N, C-alpha and C positions, 0 to 999 in steps of 0.2 A: 597606216593606222591599223591597229590591231583591235579586233572586236573580241571582248571577253566572252568565253563560253558560259552559257547559262542553261540551267535545267529548265525544261518546259514548265510553264506554270501549271500547277495542279488545279483540277476542276473543283471549284468551290462546292462543298456539300451543302445542298439546300436544306434549310430548316423545314421542319414538318409543317409549320404554319404557312410557309411560302409555297409548298408543293401543290401540284395539280392533283386532280382526282386520280389520274393514272399513276403519278409518282408517289402519292401518299402511302398507299398500302405497302409498296416495296420499301420505302424509307422506314415505315413502322416495323416491318419484319426484320430489316437489317439492323435495327437498333436493339433487337433482342439478342443478347449475348449467347453465342453458341448455336444459333439457329441453323447454321450451315452444316453442322455435324450430322452424321448418320443417325446417331442416337436421338437427336432432337426430332428427326423426321418420324421416328417411331412414336414419339409423344404426340406429334401432330395427328397421327392416325386415331387418337382417342377423342379428337374434337367432336365427331358426330355424337359420341356417347355423352360428352359434356353438354352439348346442345340439347340433347333429349332431356337431361336432368334440369337444365336451365329453363326449358320450355315448360316442364311440369311445375317447377317452382313459380314461374311467372304467372301461369294459369292459377296456381293456388292462391297467389296474392290477391286475385280478383274474386275469388270464390268466398262464399260465406264461411266455409271451413277450410283452413289452411293446413299445410304440413306441420306447422308449429303447434297446431291443436291436436296432432296425433301423438300417441305415446311412441317410445322408441321402437318396439316391435311392430306396431301398426305402420309407422312410416317406412320401416325396412321392408315389410311385406309389400306395401303399396309400390315402392320404387322397384323392388325385385320383380314383381309381376309385370309391370309396365316395361321395364328394361328387357326382360326375357321376350315379351311379345314383339318388341322392336327388333331384337336380334333375329327372331324367327321370321319376321317380315322381310328382313334383308335376305335371308336364305331363300325364301320363296320367290322374291323378285329376281334373285340370281338364277333361279331355274329357267328364266327366259333365255339366258345364254346357253343353257343345256339343250333346251328345245331347238334353238337356232342351229346349234352345231350338229345335233343328231339329224335334223331334217336336211340341212345343207350337205352334210357328209354322205347321206344315203341317196341324194339326188345328183343329177348330172351337173357338171361344172358350169354349163352355159346358163343355168338358172340360179346360181349361188347368190348373186347380188339380190335378186328378187326375193329369195327365201329369207335372207338376212334382214332385208328391209322390212318385210312383213312382220317378222318376229320382233324386231326392235320397235317399229312404229305402233304395232297393235297394243303394246302395253301402255303407251302414252294415251292412246284412244280409250282403252279400258278404264284407266284411272280417271280420265275426264268424264266419261259417260257415267261411271259409278258415283263419282262425286256429285254430278249434276242431279241425277235422279235415282240411279240404281241402288245406292245405299238406303235411301228412304223407302223404296219399294220392298227392300229385303228386311229392314229392321225398323220400319215405321209403325204407326198405330194401325190397329185393325180397321179396315173399311168394309170388307166382306168377310165375316167371321171365319178365320182359319184359311182363307184362300187368297185374299188380297190385302196388302198393307200399304200405307202411304203417310208421310209426315211432312209434306212440302218439299220444295227443291233444296238441294244441298244438305248439309248436316250441321248440327249445332256442336261446336267444339268445346262448349262450357264444361269444365271438369268438376263442377261442384257436386254433381251426383256421385262421381267416383270417390271424391274425398269424403263425402258423408258415408258412403258405403264402407270405406276404410276405417272411419271413426267408429263405426258400429262393430268393428272387429272381424269383418268378413274378408275373404280372400278373393282374388280375381276381380278386383275393383279397377277397371281399365279406364284410362283417360280416353275420351271419344276419338281424339285425333289418332292415337295409336291403334285403336280398334279399327278405325276406318282404313288405315294403311294396310293392315293385315287382311281385311276382307277384300279390299281392292286388288291386292296381289292375287287372291284366289280367283276373282273375276277375270283378271288378265290371263290366268292359266287356262280357263275354259276356252277363251278366244284363241289362244295359241295352239291348242290341240287341233282346231279346225284347219289351221294352216297346213299341217302335214297331209291331210286327206285331199286337199284341193291343189297340192303343189304342182308346179310345172305347167299349168294350163289356165289358171284363173286370172282374170284381170285384177290388177292391183287396186284400182279405185273401187270396184264393185266388192272386193273382199273387205276393204276398209269400211264401207257402208254397212255391210252385214255385221262386222265386228261391233260397230256402234250399237246396232239393234240388239245383238245378243247380250252385250254387257250392260246395256241400259234397261232392258225390259225382260227378255226371255229368261236369262239366268237368275236375276234377282227375284222375280216373282216366284219361280219354282223353288229357289233356295229358302224363301220365307216359310214354305210349307213345313219345313223341318227345323231350321235353325232360329226361327222367330216364334216357335210355339204354335205353328199352323196345324192343319188337319192331320198331316202325317205324324207329327210329333205327338198329338193327342192319342193316336192309335198305338203309340209305342214303337214307331219306326226308329231304327238306329242307323245313323251314318255319321260317325264320329268326325271324320275329316273330309268326306266328300267323294267316295267311290262313285256314287250315283249323282250327287248334287253338282259336282265339278266335272269329274272325268267322263261319266256316261253322257252327261248333257253335251259336253264338248265333242265326244265321239259321235253321238247321233246328229248333232248339228253339221259336223263335217261330212258324215256319210251322205246326208241329203244333198249337200253341195257336190260331192263326188259323183253321185248318181245323175244329177242334172247336168253336170259338165260332160260326163262320159269319160272313157279311158284316154290316156295319152296316145298319141300317134305311135303305132308300132308295138303297143303293149300286148295286143291280142292278134294273132295270126291264125286264121282258120279255126277260130274258137279256142285256141290254146294260148295260155299266158306265156309271154316271153320275158326273160330276165332283163332288167334294165339296171345294171349295177351302179351303185353310188360312186362318186368320184374320189372320196376321201374318207376311208374308214377310220383313220387315226382321229380325224375331227369328230366323227360320230361316236367313237369310243370315249373321247374326252367329254363329249356332251352327256353321255350316259352316266359317267362318274359325277359330273356336276349335278345332274338331276338327282342322283342317289343322295349326295350331300344335302342338296336343297330340300329333300324330303324330310330331313330332320327339323326343318322349320315348319313344313306342311303338317306333319302328323303330331309331333310333340308340342308344336306351337298351338295346336287346336285344343290343348288342355286349358289354354287361356289363363294360366297361372303358373308360377314357378313353385311346384310342390313336389311331393315324393313320388308322383306318378309319371313325371316327365321322362325320367330315364327308362322306366318300364316301357313306355310307348316307343321310345327310341330302339329298344331291344326287339320288340315285336316287329317293328318296321325293318330292322336289319335282317332278322331271321327270314322274313317273307321274301325279301330281295334275294337272299342267298338260295332259298328253296326254288324260286323262279328261275334263277340262272342255271342251277344244276339240272332241273327238269327240261328246260328248253335245249340245253346242250345235249343231253342224253337223247331226247326225241329227235332232234335234227340230225344227230349222228346216225341213229338207227334208220332214219328215213332217207338220208342222202349219202350215207357212207362216210361223211367227214363232218366235223363240227363247223357250224355256220356262225361266223362272228355276228352277223345281223340278228340271228336268233338268240345268241347269248345276250346281246344288248336288249332286245325286246323281252327276253325272259326276265332280266333284272327289273325292267320297267313294269312288266306284267305282275311280278311278285309285289312290287311297291303299290300298284293300284289295287291289287287283291286284298291288301291289308289296310287300306286307307279308311274304309268304313268301320272295320272291326278292330282297329289297333288298340282300343280301350276295352274291348269285350272279347278278347281271345287269350288263351293260355299261350305260353311260349311254344309248346309243341303244336298247338292248333295254328299258330301264326306261320310256322315253317310249312306245315301241310297246306295251308291256304295258298301260300306263295308257290309251293311246288305244283299244285293243281293248276294255278294260274299260268305257270310256265308251260305246262302241257297244253292247256287250252289255247294259248297264243299261237303255237306252231300250227295247230289244226285250223284255227280261225283264219290265219293268213291264207292257207290253201283254199279254204271254203270261200273266201271273198273272191279269189281268182276264179274259182269255178262258177261263181255267179256273174262273172264279167264286170266286177266292180274294181276299179283301179285305185288302190290305196298305196301310194309310193313308199311310205315309211312304216306301214303296219299300224297306223295310229288308231283305227277303229278296233283292231284286234286287241291292242293294248288297253286303250282307255274305255272303249265302248263295251266290248265283250267281257273283259276282266273287271270293268267297273260293275257290271251286273253280277258277276261271280262274287266279287268282294262284298257286295251287298247281301246276296242270298246266303253266303256261307255262314253268316252269323246265325241264321236260322237252322243250321245243321249242327255246328258244334261251338257256338258262342257261349260266353259265360256272362253273368250279371255283374260286371265291373272288373276292376283291376286288383282287388284284394285277394291274397292267397286263399284258396278254398272257396272262391265265389261259386255260387250254384250255377249249374248248367241251364241255359235257356234254349238250347238247340234240340232238334229232333233226335239227334244221335247221342246226346248226353243227358237225357232225362228231362228236357224242358218241354216236350210235347211239340205239337205242330203249329201252334198259334204264332210263334215268332217267325217261323218260316213263311207262313202265309202273309203276315204283315210286311216282311222284307220283300217278298215277291211282288206284293201290291205296290210298294213304294218304287221298286225298280221299274215296274211296268208303267206306273204313273209318269215317271220322268221320261221314259221312252216315248209314250204317246204325246205328252205335252211338247217335247222337243221336236219330234217328227212333224207334227201338225204346224206348229208356229214357224219352224225353220223352212218348211216347204213353202209356206205362204211368203215368208220374208225373201228367200232366194228367188222365188218366182216373180214377185213384184219388182225386185231390184233388176232382174234380167229383162223384164218387160219394159221397164222405165229407161234403162241404159242400153237397150239393144243387145242383150245377151250378157252372160257372165264369163264367157270363154274367149281367149285371145284368138286371133286368126290363125289359120293353118301355117301360113308363111312365118308369122311371128313365133309360133311354137317351135317350128323346125329350126329357126335361127337362134332361138333362145330368148327367154324373157328378160335377161339382163340387158340386151341391146334394145329390144322392142319396147320394154316398159320403163327402162331407166337410162338407156343410152350409155352404158358402161359395162365393163367386164370385171369379173372377180380376179381373173388371172391374165392381165393384158400382155404380160411378157411371153405368153405362150400363143402359138398360132391358133386362131379360132377355126372351128370346123362345124359344119352343119350335121 
């Protein structure tokens, strides 16, 4: 008896109506012609932008004024402003990757997992804390005139106010949800700065608790003094994108933690600072470039509208970064005999921080000079911190704290009144008198005092409640990757203490 050869039966393609929850999405995607092509994947990348537009339209349908009620130019301006801020938000959020790479690369390999975990998880915490109460404390209604604001927990995503603003022909009419995302990204940046100062010796859990307090209360309350029309804003204080509000607050918060923790084991021998080289400078360099790119969301995004000044702010930001890199390279070469890559990295970041407050109140020449001076300052600040016995593994306070102060004060030296060509000087050195300098110095000092006092209290309470904020000596020698996380960043290489 001969058995006829038969081809194996084909698997019957399930109908979409019969598919399970797991099978349904795949069947739906496969039903779209050409989805598997490379070109179609590029189109899929536009989905987030489409969702943004869909979200705005769906909100508009529930509001008293809808997009259909706007004229063509009004609707275009409204969508362009919100889309630009959404893109800027993505750039600022991506800066978390840059911070993680710079910090991990400049520290030892045995702590890489711990550093990456802190930088990744702290943003999730910051968004949650800022959503729960921080945004309300920063942009709520006045409770204590000019000093404290609050408007209940969470925030109201109703876009009706933004649509009415657009209908009135104004620019910068932002949907609350987009504005919240942008502001939450800034809160996350302040918390991430702290991570660099306390690296390689802080307990993971205690750092997490502090980050929640910082982003829920300390940062938002002080931020309202300027960005919500508080007492510093009424005095004429200028901080366009946060040299003091974000960077110096993060720097001071981390400095207090570093002082309470003490230096890493082996950092100081007989009172002299010892070099503790990072394990991956390629990673640190990539992180610096990511931060530079992310700053185009940080500074130009702070214009809060897509207008003719966005590109100008981008140029002032770029020139300051270039000036900082050149200055730090020259100074480090003169002091050590050879150009130091870590100083080039920190010089770029110092230039960026130095222009963050004044990116809308500085000429192009003034921007480059501000960044150049910042690059000089950061080299000497790193040495000064070592001489004081303070261990800052990545130079975070020198970059964000010291240069945050410089970026705030420099406006009072050669700042100008806006971004228009020929704007009048408001600084001491360009005909503006001393008043602006005094206000800027007052603001920088206020943020320093506020952060030092509140963070000292916060770190101390956390340490007292949890039995200290520093890991054990054995755990520090072994590496926080094993002690805090039970894993290694490079398991294929032999571990060494």
